C-alpha positions, 0 to 999 in steps of 0.5 A, spaced: 245 249 469 247 246 477 243 241 479 241 239 486 242 231 485 240 228 491 233 230 494 227 227 497 219 228 496 213 225 499 215 218 496 221 218 501 217 215 508 221 220 511 219 226 507 213 231 506 216 235 500 211 237 495 214 236 488 211 243 486 214 246 493 221 243 491 221 246 484 219 252 486 225 253 490 230 251 486 228 255 480 228 261 484 236 260 485 236 258 478 237 250 480 235 244 476 233 238 481 233 230 481 228 227 485 232 221 489 227 217 493 229 212 498 229 205 496 232 201 503 230 193 502 228 190 509 230 197 512 229 195 520 224 199 524 217 202 522 219 206 516 219 203 510 224 206 505 220 203 499 215 206 494 211 204 487 216 206 482 211 206 477 206 210 480 212 215 482 213 215 474 206 217 472 206 222 477 212 226 476 214 224 469 210 230 466 214 234 470 220 231 467 225 235 463 230 240 462 230 242 469 228 236 473 230 228 472 227 223 476 232 218 480 233 213 486 237 212 492 239 205 494 240 203 500 246 198 499 246 192 503 250 185 501 243 181 502 239 185 497 243 187 491 238 183 487 232 186 489 234 193 489 237 191 482 230 189 480 227 195 483 231 200 479 230 196 472 222 198 473 222 205 470 227 209 466 230 212 472 235 218 470 240 217 476 241 212 481 245 213 488 248 208 492 249 210 499 250 206 506 245 207 511 246 201 515 252 197 518 250 189 519 243 191 519 243 197 524 241 204 522 247 208 523 243 213 526 241 209 531 246 208 538 245 201 537 250 201 532 256 204 536 254 201 542 261 198 545 265 200 538 271 205 538 271 210 533 277 206 529 274 199 529 267 202 526 269 207 521 274 202 518 268 197 517 264 203 515 268 204 509 269 196 508 262 196 507 262 202 503 267 199 498 265 192 497 258 195 497 260 199 490 263 193 487 257 189 489 252 194 486 254 195 479 248 198 477 249 205 481 251 211 478 253 215 484 256 214 491 252 218 496 254 222 502 261 219 503 261 222 510 254 220 512 256 217 519 259 223 521 252 226 521 250 223 528 257 218 530 257 219 538 264 220 538 268 226 541 271 227 533 266 224 529 269 227 522 272 222 517 280 224 519 283 221 512 290 221 515 287 215 520 283 211 515 288 211 508 287 204 506 281 204 507 278 210 504 283 209 498 279 203 497 273 206 497 276 211 492 279 207 487 273 202 487 269 208 485 273 210 480 274 203 477 266 202 477 265 209 474 261 211 480 261 218 481 262 221 488 257 225 491 259 232 494 253 232 500 252 239 501 248 239 508 255 239 512 259 244 508 258 250 513 261 246 518 269 248 517 272 242 520 267 238 516 270 241 510 277 241 512 276 233 513 273 232 506 278 236 503 284 230 503 279 225 501 276 229 494 283 231 492 285 224 493 279 222 489 282 226 483 289 223 484 286 216 483 283 218 476 276 221 479 274 227 474 267 229 476 262 230 483 254 231 483 252 236 488 247 234 493 243 237 499 240 231 501 233 236 502 227 233 505 224 240 505 224 245 501 228 250 504 234 245 504 234 245 497 241 248 494 243 249 501 251 251 501 251 250 494 256 257 493 261 253 498 260 247 494 262 249 487 268 253 490 270 246 494 269 242 487 273 247 483 279 247 488 279 240 487 280 240 480 273 236 479 268 238 475 260 238 477 255 233 473 248 231 473 245 225 470 240 224 465 238 217 462 243 214 467 248 218 463 253 224 466 251 231 463 256 237 465 253 243 469 
C-alpha cells in the first residue's frame, strides 16, 4: 500500500482537517496515511506551531494501524534542536519529518525573508541551512519538501535549478545519505512541469550518491488534497530508481 506520509489534521495550527475525513479520502484512493502535525518551536507570528503530543496520541492511537501511522513534522532550527528532540521523544511517533520553514528566524512564506537578497545568495543560504539542520537533528527520519522555498519565493524563476546550486544541493543530499535520512518527494507542485523538470536532476543525484528510497507526501491540510499527484510521483520515483517507503515505529517499510 502506498502511504501519503505527510499530512496535517486539526492538531496543526494551520489545519482544520478532521481525521475521519482524511481517512475516508485516503481509503477511497487505496492509500495509507501518516498524520504529521507541525512542531516549530518559537515560530514567529500569531500561529503557534505546537501541540500536546500526549493528547494527540490518546486521540488518534485507537485509529492507528495498518493504514494509519502517527508522526510529527519538526521545523528545524539551530537554536531549538534539543527542545525538538525532547518533544519527539514524548510519545512513540512512527515518523519524524525534519523541514526548513525559517531562515534566520524569518518565515520563508513572508516577503521580509527575501528583501534585499538575490536568489543566488538566498538559495545558497537555504541549502546550507538545510544541510546543517540535517546533521544537527540526528533524530529525524525524513527530509521534508526540499523545494519548499519555491512555493512562494518572489523571483521570476523560483525553481531550485540544480545546475546553479550543485555544490550546495549535493551537500544536502550527501548529508541526508550519511545520516540515513530519506528524501521526501512532496507532491504538491508536481503538476507544474517546470517544477518536475527541475526536481529530476536532484532526485537522480540523490540516487547516485546512495539514496535508495523516498516517501510521498501531499502536505495536505484538507482532505481534498490527500494523494494529490501521486500517479505522477510514482512514475517519477520509478524513473529515478527510487523505492517508495513509509515509516512505522521509526522503521522504513516498503510500500
